[in-house]
MIDOSE-1310 file (N, C-alpha, C; in nm, 2 decimals, decimal comma, always signed):
residues 211
mrny	+3,45/+5,18/-6,26/+3,31/+5,24/-6,32/+3,29/+5,31/-6,37; +3,26/+5,42/-6,28/+3,21/+5,55/-6,23/+3,25/+5,60/-6,41; +3,40/+5,63/-6,41/+3,43/+5,69/-6,53/+3,37/+5,64/-6,67; +3,37/+5,49/-6,67/+3,36/+5,44/-6,76/+3,19/+5,46/-6,80
vilt	+3,07/+5,49/-6,70/+2,97/+5,52/-6,71/+2,97/+5,65/-6,76; +3,01/+5,76/-6,73/+3,05/+5,88/-6,76/+3,07/+5,88/-6,88; +3,19/+5,82/-6,91/+3,23/+5,81/-7,08/+3,13/+5,80/-7,15; +3,03/+5,68/-7,13/+2,93/+5,60/-7,23/+2,81/+5,71/-7,17
afta	+2,81/+5,76/-7,10/+2,68/+5,89/-7,12/+2,70/+5,98/-7,23; +2,83/+6,04/-7,19/+2,85/+6,13/-7,31/+2,84/+6,10/-7,44; +2,93/+5,99/-7,47/+2,95/+5,90/-7,59/+2,78/+5,88/-7,66; +2,70/+5,88/-7,59/+2,56/+5,82/-7,58/+2,48/+5,96/-7,67
lvcf	+2,53/+6,06/-7,60/+2,47/+6,21/-7,65/+2,53/+6,25/-7,77; +2,67/+6,24/-7,80/+2,70/+6,24/-7,90/+2,65/+6,18/-8,03; +2,60/+6,07/-8,02/+2,58/+5,96/-8,08/+2,43/+5,99/-8,11; +2,34/+6,03/-8,02/+2,19/+6,04/-8,02/+2,18/+6,15/-8,07
vpaa	+2,21/+6,30/-8,06/+2,16/+6,43/-8,11/+2,13/+6,38/-8,29; +2,26/+6,34/-8,35/+2,24/+6,32/-8,49/+2,12/+6,22/-8,53; +2,08/+6,15/-8,44/+1,95/+6,08/-8,44/+1,83/+6,14/-8,44; +1,84/+6,25/-8,36/+1,69/+6,31/-8,35/+1,72/+6,47/-8,48
vrae	+1,81/+6,45/-8,55/+1,84/+6,54/-8,65/+1,76/+6,48/-8,77; +1,82/+6,35/-8,76/+1,74/+6,26/-8,90/+1,60/+6,21/-8,86; +1,53/+6,25/-8,74/+1,41/+6,25/-8,73/+1,33/+6,37/-8,75; +1,42/+6,47/-8,75/+1,36/+6,62/-8,77/+1,35/+6,63/-8,91
enks	+1,48/+6,59/-8,98/+1,45/+6,57/-9,18/+1,31/+6,51/-9,22; +1,30/+6,41/-9,13/+1,17/+6,31/-9,21/+1,07/+6,37/-9,14; +1,03/+6,46/-9,05/+0,94/+6,55/-9,00/+0,85/+6,44/-8,94; +0,90/+6,33/-8,85/+0,85/+6,26/-8,75/+0,93/+6,34/-8,62
gmtr	+0,90/+6,27/-8,49/+0,92/+6,31/-8,41/+1,07/+6,15/-8,33; +1,10/+6,21/-8,22/+1,18/+6,13/-8,15/+1,10/+6,08/-8,02; +1,08/+5,98/-8,00/+0,96/+5,94/-7,89/+1,01/+5,86/-7,77; +1,02/+5,88/-7,64/+1,04/+5,85/-7,52/+1,08/+5,68/-7,57
eqae	+1,00/+5,61/-7,65/+1,02/+5,48/-7,65/+1,15/+5,42/-7,76; +1,17/+5,57/-7,83/+1,32/+5,55/-7,91/+1,44/+5,57/-7,83; +1,39/+5,69/-7,74/+1,52/+5,66/-7,67/+1,56/+5,55/-7,60; +1,44/+5,49/-7,52/+1,46/+5,42/-7,43/+1,55/+5,26/-7,55
gfak	+1,51/+5,26/-7,66/+1,57/+5,16/-7,76/+1,70/+5,18/-7,77; +1,73/+5,32/-7,75/+1,88/+5,36/-7,80/+1,93/+5,32/-7,71; +1,89/+5,35/-7,56/+2,00/+5,33/-7,47/+2,00/+5,19/-7,42; +1,90/+5,10/-7,44/+1,93/+4,96/-7,46/+2,02/+4,89/-7,55
disl	+2,13/+4,96/-7,58/+2,22/+4,91/-7,68/+2,36/+4,90/-7,57; +2,34/+4,95/-7,44/+2,47/+4,94/-7,37/+2,40/+4,89/-7,22; +2,46/+4,87/-7,15/+2,45/+4,82/-7,05/+2,36/+4,87/-6,96; +2,28/+4,77/-6,89/+2,17/+4,83/-6,78/+2,22/+4,93/-6,68
vsrq	+2,37/+4,95/-6,61/+2,43/+4,99/-6,53/+2,45/+5,14/-6,59; +2,49/+5,17/-6,72/+2,51/+5,30/-6,81/+2,34/+5,34/-6,85; +2,29/+5,26/-6,89/+2,14/+5,30/-6,92/+2,05/+5,38/-6,81; +2,11/+5,32/-6,69/+2,03/+5,42/-6,59/+2,07/+5,54/-6,58
avlp	+2,22/+5,58/-6,60/+2,28/+5,65/-6,59/+2,27/+5,77/-6,69; +2,24/+5,70/-6,85/+2,25/+5,80/-6,96/+2,05/+5,81/-7,00; +1,99/+5,74/-6,99/+1,87/+5,79/-6,97/+1,77/+5,92/-6,97; +1,82/+5,97/-6,87/+1,79/+6,10/-6,86/+1,83/+6,20/-6,92
avng	+1,97/+6,20/-6,94/+2,04/+6,29/-7,02/+2,02/+6,26/-7,20; +1,97/+6,14/-7,23/+1,93/+6,14/-7,39/+1,79/+6,19/-7,38; +1,68/+6,18/-7,29/+1,57/+6,27/-7,31/+1,59/+6,40/-7,31; +1,68/+6,44/-7,18/+1,70/+6,60/-7,20/+1,76/+6,63/-7,34
avnn	+1,87/+6,56/-7,39/+1,90/+6,58/-7,51/+1,83/+6,62/-7,62; +1,73/+6,53/-7,61/+1,63/+6,55/-7,71/+1,55/+6,65/-7,72; +1,51/+6,70/-7,60/+1,44/+6,83/-7,57/+1,53/+6,95/-7,66; +1,65/+6,96/-7,61/+1,74/+7,05/-7,61/+1,75/+7,06/-7,83
saaa	+1,76/+6,96/-7,81/+1,76/+6,92/-8,01/+1,66/+6,99/-8,05; +1,53/+6,99/-8,00/+1,39/+7,01/-8,08/+1,42/+7,18/-8,02; +1,46/+7,20/-7,91/+1,42/+7,37/-7,86/+1,56/+7,41/-7,98; +1,65/+7,35/-8,00/+1,74/+7,45/-8,06/+1,69/+7,47/-8,26
ywal	+1,63/+7,39/-8,28/+1,53/+7,36/-8,42/+1,43/+7,44/-8,42; +1,37/+7,51/-8,35/+1,28/+7,59/-8,29/+1,36/+7,70/-8,27; +1,46/+7,72/-8,24/+1,54/+7,88/-8,20/+1,57/+7,88/-8,39; +1,62/+7,79/-8,46/+1,69/+7,78/-8,59/+1,53/+7,86/-8,69
wdlv	+1,46/+7,79/-8,66/+1,33/+7,82/-8,72/+1,28/+7,94/-8,70; +1,29/+8,02/-8,59/+1,25/+8,16/-8,59/+1,39/+8,28/-8,63; +1,51/+8,21/-8,64/+1,65/+8,27/-8,70/+1,61/+8,28/-8,84; +1,57/+8,16/-8,94/+1,59/+8,19/-9,09/+1,45/+8,25/-9,10
ndls	+1,36/+8,28/-9,04/+1,20/+8,35/-9,09/+1,26/+8,45/-9,05; +1,32/+8,49/-8,97/+1,33/+8,62/-8,89/+1,43/+8,71/-9,04; +1,53/+8,60/-9,09/+1,62/+8,64/-9,18/+1,54/+8,69/-9,29; +1,45/+8,60/-9,35/+1,37/+8,57/-9,45/+1,26/+8,70/-9,48
ahqr	+1,24/+8,76/-9,34/+1,16/+8,87/-9,32/+1,20/+9,00/-9,31; +1,34/+9,01/-9,30/+1,42/+9,15/-9,32/+1,47/+9,19/-9,46; +1,47/+9,05/-9,55/+1,49/+9,04/-9,69/+1,39/+9,08/-9,79; +1,24/+9,05/-9,71/+1,13/+9,08/-9,76/+1,09/+9,21/-9,77
aggk	+1,12/+9,25/-9,66/+1,13/+9,41/-9,61/+1,20/+9,54/-9,71; +1,29/+9,45/-9,79/+1,39/+9,54/-9,87/+1,50/+9,57/-9,79; +1,57/+9,53/-9,67/+1,65/+9,57/-9,59/+1,76/+9,46/-9,60; +1,89/+9,51/-9,62/+1,94/+9,43/-9,58/+1,94/+9,30/-9,49
papa	+1,96/+9,16/-9,55/+1,91/+9,02/-9,45/+2,02/+9,02/-9,32; +1,99/+9,08/-9,19/+2,10/+9,04/-9,11/+2,05/+8,96/-9,02; +2,09/+8,85/-8,93/+2,06/+8,77/-8,83/+2,07/+8,83/-8,70; +1,94/+8,80/-8,63/+1,94/+8,86/-8,47/+2,04/+8,80/-8,45
pdlv	+2,15/+8,87/-8,36/+2,23/+8,83/-8,28/+2,16/+8,73/-8,14; +2,08/+8,77/-8,06/+2,01/+8,74/-7,96/+1,95/+8,59/-8,00; +1,90/+8,60/-8,15/+1,87/+8,42/-8,18/+1,99/+8,37/-8,24; +2,10/+8,41/-8,29/+2,22/+8,34/-8,26/+2,27/+8,30/-8,19
etnm	+2,31/+8,38/-8,08/+2,34/+8,30/-7,97/+2,29/+8,20/-7,89; +2,14/+8,25/-7,89/+2,06/+8,15/-7,84/+2,06/+7,97/-7,88; +2,08/+7,97/-8,04/+2,09/+7,87/-8,09/+2,24/+7,80/-8,07; +2,34/+7,91/-8,06/+2,46/+7,85/-8,01/+2,46/+7,78/-7,87
rlrm	+2,38/+7,82/-7,79/+2,38/+7,78/-7,65/+2,30/+7,67/-7,64; +2,17/+7,60/-7,72/+2,10/+7,54/-7,72/+2,20/+7,41/-7,80; +2,24/+7,44/-7,90/+2,33/+7,35/-7,94/+2,45/+7,30/-7,86; +2,50/+7,35/-7,81/+2,63/+7,33/-7,68/+2,57/+7,23/-7,58
rgdy	+2,46/+7,29/-7,53/+2,36/+7,20/-7,41/+2,31/+7,05/-7,48; +2,29/+7,05/-7,59/+2,26/+6,94/-7,66/+2,36/+6,83/-7,70; +2,51/+6,88/-7,72/+2,63/+6,79/-7,72/+2,71/+6,78/-7,68; +2,72/+6,88/-7,54/+2,84/+6,91/-7,46/+2,95/+6,80/-7,44
gklc	+2,89/+6,66/-7,45/+2,95/+6,57/-7,45/+3,04/+6,51/-7,50; +3,10/+6,61/-7,66/+3,22/+6,61/-7,71/+3,34/+6,69/-7,67; +3,29/+6,76/-7,58/+3,42/+6,88/-7,50/+3,47/+6,72/-7,42; +3,44/+6,60/-7,40/+3,51/+6,53/-7,33/+3,58/+6,42/-7,42
srfs	+3,72/+6,38/-7,40/+3,80/+6,26/-7,45/+3,74/+6,14/-7,44; +3,76/+6,06/-7,54/+3,69/+5,92/-7,52/+3,81/+5,82/-7,49; +3,93/+5,90/-7,49/+4,06/+5,82/-7,47/+4,08/+5,86/-7,35; +4,12/+5,99/-7,31/+4,19/+6,05/-7,19/+4,09/+6,04/-7,04
gnck	+3,95/+6,08/-7,11/+3,84/+6,06/-7,03/+3,85/+6,19/-6,95; +3,91/+6,28/-6,97/+3,92/+6,44/-6,90/+3,83/+6,50/-7,01; +3,77/+6,65/-6,97/+3,67/+6,69/-7,04/+3,77/+6,86/-7,03; +3,71/+6,92/-7,13/+3,77/+7,09/-7,17/+3,66/+7,16/-7,05
eypg	+3,68/+7,29/-7,01/+3,59/+7,34/-6,94/+3,47/+7,39/-7,05; +3,35/+7,37/-6,96/+3,22/+7,44/-7,07/+3,24/+7,61/-7,08; +3,22/+7,60/-7,25/+3,22/+7,76/-7,26/+3,15/+7,84/-7,19; +3,21/+7,97/-7,17/+3,15/+8,08/-7,06/+3,08/+8,20/-7,17
dref	+3,06/+8,27/-7,14/+2,98/+8,41/-7,20/+3,08/+8,47/-7,29; +3,22/+8,44/-7,24/+3,29/+8,49/-7,38/+3,28/+8,43/-7,49; +3,33/+8,30/-7,49/+3,32/+8,21/-7,57/+3,19/+8,20/-7,71; +3,05/+8,24/-7,63/+2,96/+8,22/-7,69/+2,94/+8,38/-7,75
skat	+3,00/+8,48/-7,66/+2,99/+8,58/-7,74/+3,09/+8,61/-7,87; +3,19/+8,54/-7,84/+3,26/+8,55/-8,00/+3,21/+8,45/-8,12; +3,11/+8,34/-8,09/+3,07/+8,25/-8,18/+2,96/+8,30/-8,23; +2,92/+8,40/-8,14/+2,79/+8,48/-8,21/+2,84/+8,58/-8,33
qyac	+2,91/+8,65/-8,30/+3,00/+8,73/-8,39/+3,04/+8,68/-8,51; +3,12/+8,55/-8,47/+3,18/+8,49/-8,60/+3,06/+8,45/-8,71; +2,96/+8,41/-8,64/+2,84/+8,34/-8,69/+2,75/+8,46/-8,74; +2,76/+8,57/-8,68/+2,64/+8,66/-8,78/+2,71/+8,74/-8,88
kdik	+2,86/+8,73/-8,90/+2,94/+8,79/-8,99/+2,90/+8,69/-9,14; +2,94/+8,54/-9,06/+2,93/+8,48/-9,18/+2,77/+8,44/-9,26; +2,68/+8,43/-9,17/+2,52/+8,45/-9,21/+2,49/+8,57/-9,28; +2,53/+8,70/-9,25/+2,52/+8,79/-9,30/+2,56/+8,78/-9,45
ayaa	+2,70/+8,75/-9,46/+2,78/+8,78/-9,59/+2,69/+8,64/-9,66; +2,65/+8,53/-9,64/+2,60/+8,46/-9,71/+2,45/+8,48/-9,77; +2,37/+8,55/-9,69/+2,24/+8,60/-9,72/+2,23/+8,71/-9,82; +2,36/+8,81/-9,83/+2,38/+8,92/-9,92/+2,42/+8,88/-10,02
gfkt	+2,45/+8,75/-10,08/+2,46/+8,68/-10,20/+2,32/+8,65/-10,27; +2,23/+8,67/-10,19/+2,12/+8,70/-10,31/+2,06/+8,81/-10,33; +2,03/+8,83/-10,47/+1,98/+8,96/-10,50/+1,81/+8,98/-10,49; +1,75/+8,84/-10,51/+1,61/+8,84/-10,45/+1,59/+8,73/-10,36
pqnf	+1,44/+8,80/-10,31/+1,41/+8,71/-10,16/+1,41/+8,58/-10,21; +1,46/+8,54/-10,06/+1,48/+8,37/-10,05/+1,39/+8,34/-9,93; +1,35/+8,23/-9,90/+1,34/+8,18/-9,81/+1,42/+8,09/-9,72; +1,47/+8,15/-9,63/+1,57/+8,07/-9,59/+1,55/+7,95/-9,48
aekr	+1,43/+7,95/-9,50/+1,38/+7,80/-9,40/+1,42/+7,66/-9,50; +1,44/+7,70/-9,62/+1,42/+7,57/-9,69/+1,58/+7,51/-9,68; +1,53/+7,38/-9,75/+1,66/+7,31/-9,69/+1,81/+7,33/-9,69; +1,80/+7,37/-9,82/+1,96/+7,42/-9,87/+2,00/+7,54/-9,80
hrak	+1,93/+7,66/-9,77/+1,96/+7,73/-9,65/+1,98/+7,70/-9,54; +1,92/+7,64/-9,49/+1,94/+7,66/-9,36/+2,05/+7,55/-9,32; +2,05/+7,45/-9,41/+2,20/+7,35/-9,43/+2,30/+7,42/-9,38; +2,33/+7,54/-9,46/+2,40/+7,61/-9,49/+2,43/+7,67/-9,37
ierl	+2,32/+7,72/-9,32/+2,31/+7,84/-9,22/+2,37/+7,75/-9,06; +2,34/+7,63/-9,06/+2,36/+7,55/-8,96/+2,52/+7,53/-8,95; +2,57/+7,50/-9,08/+2,72/+7,48/-9,12/+2,80/+7,62/-9,06; +2,75/+7,72/-9,07/+2,77/+7,84/-9,05/+2,81/+7,83/-8,89
lena	+2,68/+7,80/-8,82/+2,65/+7,80/-8,70/+2,77/+7,72/-8,60; +2,76/+7,61/-8,66/+2,88/+7,49/-8,61/+3,01/+7,53/-8,68; +3,07/+7,59/-8,76/+3,16/+7,62/-8,77/+3,25/+7,75/-8,69; +3,11/+7,84/-8,67/+3,17/+7,96/-8,55/+3,15/+7,93/-8,41
rdrs	+3,08/+7,81/-8,39/+3,15/+7,72/-8,29/+3,23/+7,68/-8,23; +3,30/+7,62/-8,34/+3,40/+7,55/-8,31/+3,49/+7,60/-8,32; +3,51/+7,74/-8,39/+3,62/+7,84/-8,37/+3,64/+7,90/-8,25; +3,55/+7,95/-8,21/+3,52/+7,98/-8,05/+3,57/+7,91/-7,96
mfsl	+3,54/+7,76/-7,99/+3,56/+7,67/-7,88/+3,71/+7,61/-7,87; +3,74/+7,63/-7,96/+3,89/+7,54/-7,99/+3,98/+7,57/-7,88; +3,98/+7,68/-7,86/+4,06/+7,76/-7,74/+4,05/+7,68/-7,58; +3,93/+7,64/-7,57/+3,89/+7,61/-7,41/+3,98/+7,56/-7,35
rptr	+4,04/+7,54/-7,23/+4,13/+7,49/-7,16/+4,09/+7,32/-7,12; +4,15/+7,25/-7,14/+4,17/+7,12/-7,07/+4,16/+7,13/-6,93; +4,06/+7,02/-6,84/+4,06/+7,01/-6,74/+4,12/+6,87/-6,68; +4,11/+6,81/-6,53/+4,13/+6,72/-6,49/+4,00/+6,65/-6,46
etsl	+3,88/+6,73/-6,47/+3,77/+6,66/-6,46/+3,69/+6,55/-6,60; +3,63/+6,45/-6,52/+3,60/+6,31/-6,64/+3,46/+6,34/-6,67; +3,41/+6,46/-6,58/+3,22/+6,47/-6,65/+3,21/+6,62/-6,64; +3,11/+6,69/-6,67/+3,08/+6,81/-6,72/+2,92/+6,85/-6,68
qapp	+2,90/+6,98/-6,61/+2,75/+6,99/-6,62/+2,72/+7,11/-6,65; +2,61/+7,12/-6,74/+2,58/+7,27/-6,84/+2,54/+7,34/-6,68; +2,55/+7,49/-6,75/+2,48/+7,54/-6,63/+2,34/+7,55/-6,72; +2,25/+7,66/-6,57/+2,17/+7,65/-6,61/+2,10/+7,74/-6,75
ptag	+1,99/+7,69/-6,78/+2,01/+7,79/-6,90/+1,94/+7,93/-6,92; +1,99/+8,00/-7,03/+1,97/+8,16/-7,02/+1,83/+8,15/-7,03; +1,79/+8,30/-7,00/+1,61/+8,32/-7,03/+1,59/+8,27/-7,21; +1,71/+8,33/-7,29/+1,65/+8,29/-7,41/+1,65/+8,11/-7,42
eeqy	+1,72/+8,07/-7,37/+1,71/+7,89/-7,39/+1,62/+7,87/-7,35; +1,57/+7,92/-7,20/+1,46/+7,84/-7,14/+1,31/+7,88/-7,23; +1,32/+7,98/-7,27/+1,21/+8,02/-7,38/+1,18/+7,90/-7,46; +1,28/+7,86/-7,55/+1,28/+7,71/-7,64/+1,28/+7,61/-7,59
iqls	+1,35/+7,62/-7,47/+1,33/+7,43/-7,39/+1,16/+7,43/-7,35; +1,14/+7,56/-7,32/+0,96/+7,53/-7,29/+0,89/+7,52/-7,37; +0,92/+7,61/-7,51/+0,87/+7,56/-7,62/+0,85/+7,45/-7,67; +0,95/+7,40/-7,68/+0,96/+7,23/-7,72/+0,88/+7,18/-7,64
lqkk	+0,85/+7,19/-7,50/+0,77/+7,11/-7,41/+0,64/+7,14/-7,45; +0,60/+7,25/-7,50/+0,49/+7,29/-7,55/+0,40/+7,20/-7,62; +0,51/+7,21/-7,71/+0,46/+7,12/-7,88/+0,48/+7,02/-7,88; +0,52/+6,95/-7,75/+0,52/+6,79/-7,75/+0,36/+6,76/-7,77
qgek	+0,35/+6,59/-7,83/+0,20/+6,54/-7,86/+0,26/+6,42/-7,79; +0,20/+6,42/-7,69/+0,21/+6,32/-7,55/+0,35/+6,28/-7,55; +0,44/+6,20/-7,56/+0,60/+6,20/-7,56/+0,65/+6,19/-7,67; +0,58/+6,24/-7,78/+0,64/+6,30/-7,89/+0,71/+6,44/-7,94
ftfp	+0,84/+6,45/-7,96/+0,89/+6,58/-7,97/+0,88/+6,66/-8,13; +0,79/+6,75/-8,14/+0,77/+6,77/-8,24/+0,89/+6,89/-8,30; +0,91/+6,90/-8,41/+1,01/+6,98/-8,48/+0,94/+7,08/-8,62; +0,97/+7,20/-8,63/+0,92/+7,31/-8,72/+0,87/+7,27/-8,86
pwp	+0,80/+7,31/-8,87/+0,73/+7,26/-9,05/+0,81/+7,31/-9,13; +0,93/+7,28/-9,14/+1,00/+7,30/-9,27/+0,96/+7,28/-9,41; +0,98/+7,39/-9,48/+0,92/+7,39/-9,62/+0,99/+7,27/-9,70
């Protein structure tokens, strides 16, 4: 039963983060009531285990989008200033870490129940290098100033972030553990986690004012 509850919790996280993303795209929020409604689709026992993780996942998702907001606007500012648009490595790494914190349940197999180890500094450093190189190449392809916060640009940048993360996480070793616990947030992560909480309107998480 314990393993089933754990696997259900991780499955919930993997399914729930895209829902938070859809809410963000619609410029709405994700309320606690919506989180509870999602959790009610599973058993009472599982819901008691899942709900705190679901609420945390929504906050992590919102925090990741505020970090992305700073990343794309910083990229745009560099280009407008006449310099070569290059992403800030610290913002890229913070994005990577927050994204992993929001959906690390996918490191656990739904079939075997075993999980891969949680990525460490080495993996995040590699992911940051991959992403910085790819984002810089993408931004350099535009000869006129761009607003990289626009949907088409940020969607591309998000794909590059995810691809870089997947490349660096591919070699993570499997373990015999059936659950994972994310490490404490770094200073960069904590900044955006707190920012997300500060920007809440009641129980509703808010997202950046995308153009």
